[in-house]
C-alpha positions in Angstrom: 27.2 15.0 9.6 24.2 16.7 8.1 21.9 13.8 9.2 23.3 14.0 12.7 22.4 17.7 12.9 18.9 16.9 11.8 18.3 14.2 14.3 19.7 16.1 17.3 17.2 16.9 19.9 17.2 19.9 22.2 18.3 19.2 25.8 14.7 19.3 27.0 13.9 16.2 25.0 17.0 14.2 26.0 16.6 11.6 28.6 20.2 11.5 29.8 19.5 11.5 33.5 16.3 9.5 33.7 15.9 6.6 36.0 13.8 3.6 35.1 11.1 5.7 33.2 7.7 4.1 32.8 4.5 6.0 32.2 1.3 5.4 30.3 2.6 7.6 27.5 6.0 5.9 27.1 6.3 2.6 25.2 9.7 1.5 26.5 11.5 1.6 29.8 15.2 2.5 30.1 17.8 2.4 32.7 20.7 4.9 32.5 23.9 5.1 34.4 23.9 6.5 38.0 27.0 8.6 37.9 28.4 11.2 35.5 31.5 9.2 34.6 29.5 6.2 33.4 27.2 8.5 31.5 30.1 10.2 29.8 31.8 6.9 28.9 28.5 5.6 27.5 28.1 8.6 25.3 31.7 8.4 24.1 31.3 4.8 23.0 27.8 5.2 21.6 26.8 8.6 20.3 23.1 7.6 20.6 23.3 6.5 24.2 21.0 9.2 25.4 18.0 7.7 23.5 15.7 5.3 25.2 16.3 1.7 24.3 13.8 -1.2 24.7 14.7 -3.8 27.2 14.3 -7.6 26.7 11.1 -7.5 28.7 9.7 -4.7 26.4 10.6 -6.7 23.3 9.0 -9.8 24.6 5.8 -8.0 25.7 5.5 -6.2 22.3 2.4 -7.3 20.3 3.3 -9.5 17.4 -0.1 -9.9 15.9 -3.0 -7.5 15.4 -5.2 -9.5 17.8 -2.7 -8.5 20.6 -3.2 -4.8 20.0 -4.8 -2.6 22.6 -8.2 -1.1 21.7 -6.6 2.3 21.2 -3.8 1.1 19.0 -6.2 -1.1 17.0 -8.5 1.9 16.4 -5.6 4.1 15.3 -4.4 1.3 12.9 -7.9 0.8 11.5 -8.3 4.5 10.9 -5.1 4.5 8.9 -6.7 1.8 6.7 -4.6 -1.2 7.8 -6.6 -4.1 6.4 -5.7 -6.5 9.2 -6.7 -3.9 11.9 -10.0 -3.3 10.2 -10.7 -7.0 10.1 -9.7 -7.4 13.8 -12.0 -4.4 14.6 -14.8 -6.3 12.9 -14.0 -9.5 14.9 -14.1 -7.5 18.2 -17.4 -5.8 17.2 -19.0 -9.2 16.5 -17.7 -10.5 19.9 -19.3 -7.5 21.6 -22.7 -7.6 19.8 -23.2 -11.3 19.4 -21.5 -12.3 22.7 -19.5 -15.1 21.1 -16.0 -16.3 21.6 -13.0 -15.1 19.5 -12.8 -18.3 17.3 -16.5 -18.1 16.6 -16.3 -14.4 15.7 -13.3 -15.1 13.5 -15.3 -17.8 11.7 -18.2 -15.3 11.1 -15.8 -12.8 9.6 -14.3 -15.6 7.4 -17.9 -16.4 6.2 -18.6 -12.7 5.5 -15.4 -12.4 3.5 -16.2 -15.6 1.5 -19.7 -14.2 0.8 -18.2 -10.9 -0.4 -15.9 -12.6 -2.9 -18.5 -15.2 -4.2 -20.0 -13.0 -6.9 -16.9 -11.0 -7.7 -16.1 -12.7 -11.0 -19.6 -12.1 -12.4 -19.4 -8.4 -11.4 -16.0 -7.8 -13.0 -16.6 -9.7 -16.2 -17.9 -6.6 -18.1 -14.8 -4.7 -17.3 -12.5 -7.4 -18.5 -14.6 -7.9 -21.6 -14.4 -4.2 -22.4 -10.6 -4.2 -21.9 -10.2 -7.2 -24.2 -12.4 -5.8 -26.9 -10.5 -2.5 -26.7 -7.2 -4.3 -27.2 -8.5 -6.3 -30.2 -9.9 -3.2 -31.8 -6.7 -1.3 -31.3 -4.8 -4.0 -33.1 -7.5 -4.4 -35.8 -7.2 -0.7 -36.7 -3.6 -1.0 -37.7 -4.3 -2.6 -41.2 -7.0 0.0 -41.9 -4.5 2.8 -41.3 -1.2 1.5 -42.7 -2.0 -1.3 -45.2 -2.7 0.0 -48.7 -5.0 -2.9 -49.7 -7.2 -2.7 -46.6 -7.3 1.1 -46.7 -8.3 1.1 -50.4 -11.0 -1.5 -49.8 -12.4 0.5 -46.8 -12.2 3.7 -48.8 -14.2 2.2 -51.7 -16.8 0.6 -49.4 -17.5 3.3 -46.8 -15.5 6.6 -47.3 -15.3 7.3 -51.0 -12.4 9.8 -50.7 -10.1 10.5 -53.7 -7.2 8.1 -53.9 -3.7 9.6 -53.8 -1.2 9.3 -56.6 1.1 6.3 -56.7 4.2 8.3 -55.7 2.3 9.5 -52.5 1.6 5.9 -51.3 4.9 4.2 -51.7 5.6 3.5 -48.0 3.3 2.5 -45.1 3.9 5.9 -43.5 2.6 7.6 -46.6 -0.5 5.3 -46.6 -1.0 6.2 -42.9 -0.8 9.9 -43.6 -3.5 9.5 -46.4 -5.8 7.5 -44.2 -5.7 9.9 -41.4 
């Protein structure tokens, strides 16, 4: 019930009495009943009968691929960072500037994409190397903190801090509290 109250439109927005509406701003056309009895019956059987519904022709004419978009819709989609719309926008730009056909422009965009990806592994190698070294070092630090033998060796070699009593290093947690 609450959702229905939220989705109700004021009477000025309802298209109850429209006849075959088609304008540049509307995306679909609808046909509604001609007399009041048919309208009332339609509303009783379907509570959303006053909303516009697409016809079969509208559904068949709807663009199914980004290459079928109008220029306005393509630009809006590209501005919203839709990758396929951005790519299609580049294809159309190549068609306009280079004066080539759609398949040729599409091949040029494929070549550009392949050239962009070609050196990607070399450029990302330092990042993956850093991540790998970080993981190895994180695991290698565990014995230096929690193992008594390794902690004692490291203390004797590099730190030279006083060693705790035997009763203060009985568990790995006590060794960890001493090393920290």
